[in-house]
Every structure is written in C-alpha cells, then in structure tokens.
C-alpha positions as CSV (number, residue, x, y, z in Angstrom):
1,M,45.8,96.0,82.3
2,S,44.4,98.5,84.3
3,E,46.0,99.6,87.6
4,E,43.3,97.9,89.5
5,F,43.1,94.7,87.9
6,K,47.3,94.6,88.4
7,E,46.5,95.3,92.3
8,R,44.1,92.7,92.4
9,M,46.0,90.0,90.5
10,E,48.9,90.7,93.6
11,D,46.5,89.2,96.1
12,P,47.1,85.8,97.3
13,E,43.1,85.4,97.3
14,A,42.8,86.7,93.8
15,K,45.8,84.2,92.5
16,L,44.2,81.3,94.4
17,A,41.1,82.5,93.0
18,A,42.6,82.3,89.3
19,V,43.5,79.3,90.1
20,F,40.4,77.7,91.1
21,I,38.9,79.2,87.7
22,D,41.4,77.7,86.1
23,E,41.0,74.4,87.2
24,Y,37.3,74.4,86.9
25,L,37.3,75.7,83.1
26,R,40.0,72.7,82.3
27,S,37.8,70.2,84.0
28,R,35.4,71.5,81.0
29,G,37.7,71.3,78.3
30,Q,38.4,74.8,78.2
31,T,41.0,77.7,79.2
32,L,40.2,81.3,79.5
33,E,41.8,81.7,76.5
34,S,39.1,78.9,74.2
35,I,35.9,80.1,76.0
36,C,37.1,83.9,74.0
37,N,35.8,81.6,71.1
38,L,32.5,80.2,72.3
39,P,29.1,82.4,71.8
40,K,28.7,84.9,74.3
41,D,26.2,83.0,76.5
42,Q,28.2,80.3,76.8
43,A,31.0,81.9,77.9
44,K,29.2,83.8,80.1
45,Q,27.6,81.0,81.6
46,L,30.8,78.7,82.6
47,M,32.5,82.1,84.1
48,I,29.6,82.2,86.2
49,E,30.1,78.1,87.2
50,A,33.9,79.0,87.4
51,S,33.8,81.8,89.6
52,T,30.9,79.9,92.1
53,F,33.3,77.4,92.2
54,A,36.1,79.0,93.0
55,A,34.1,81.2,95.6
56,T,33.0,78.0,97.3
57,K,36.9,76.6,97.2
58,L,37.8,79.8,99.0
59,A,35.3,79.5,101.3
60,E,36.4,75.8,102.2
61,V,40.4,77.2,102.4
62,E,39.4,80.1,105.2
63,N,37.5,77.8,106.8
64,K,40.2,75.1,106.9
65,A,42.6,77.7,108.3
66,R,40.0,79.2,110.6
67,A,39.6,75.8,112.0
68,L,43.6,75.2,112.2
69,Q,44.1,78.9,114.0
70,E,41.4,77.5,116.5
71,I,43.2,74.0,117.1
72,H,46.1,75.6,116.9
73,G,44.8,78.5,119.6
74,V,43.1,75.8,121.8
75,A,46.7,74.0,121.7
76,S,48.8,76.8,122.7
77,A,46.6,77.6,125.5
78,G,46.6,74.4,126.8
79,H,50.0,73.8,126.3
80,S,50.5,77.3,127.9
81,H,48.2,76.5,131.1
82,T,50.1,72.9,131.3
83,S,53.8,74.8,131.5
84,Q,52.1,77.4,134.1
85,S,51.0,74.5,136.3
86,D,55.0,73.1,136.7
C-alpha cells in the first residue's frame, strides 16, 4: 500500500466514505472483493455509482453538521445575550 493511500485512509472523512461505498456495494449484493471478479466495465460502473453515493452521503453529513453548528451558535449567542441582560 502506498503512503499516500495510508494517509488518506487515516482521514475520518475517507473512512466514512469507505463505509458508504461498502454500504452501496452491499445493497447491490457486492463487496470490494467480489467486484474484482466482475467484468471490468461492470466493476467500474459499480464503483462510479458507489463513489457518487458516498459523495452524496458525505455532503449530507457535512450539511447536517453545519446546521447543528449554526443552531448551537445561535442558541449560544442567544443564551449569552440573555445572560448579559440579567
């Protein structure tokens, strides 16, 4: 395994992407290992679909995290404002 690949897999986002890719492949009755036995075009198409699925799911997670931060920030700012008034 290359150092670059190892470094990417230590990244939490990369790990989550791998989980989503695995989830997609399993929903199609496949695994990373099993697609190696498929015709090259079919395996490539499945990986394109799995990567698209993973990217979409990662974007959803990021958007939810951002929304929670905004809500928390607004709640904290509102709470601080209330505390200052007291």
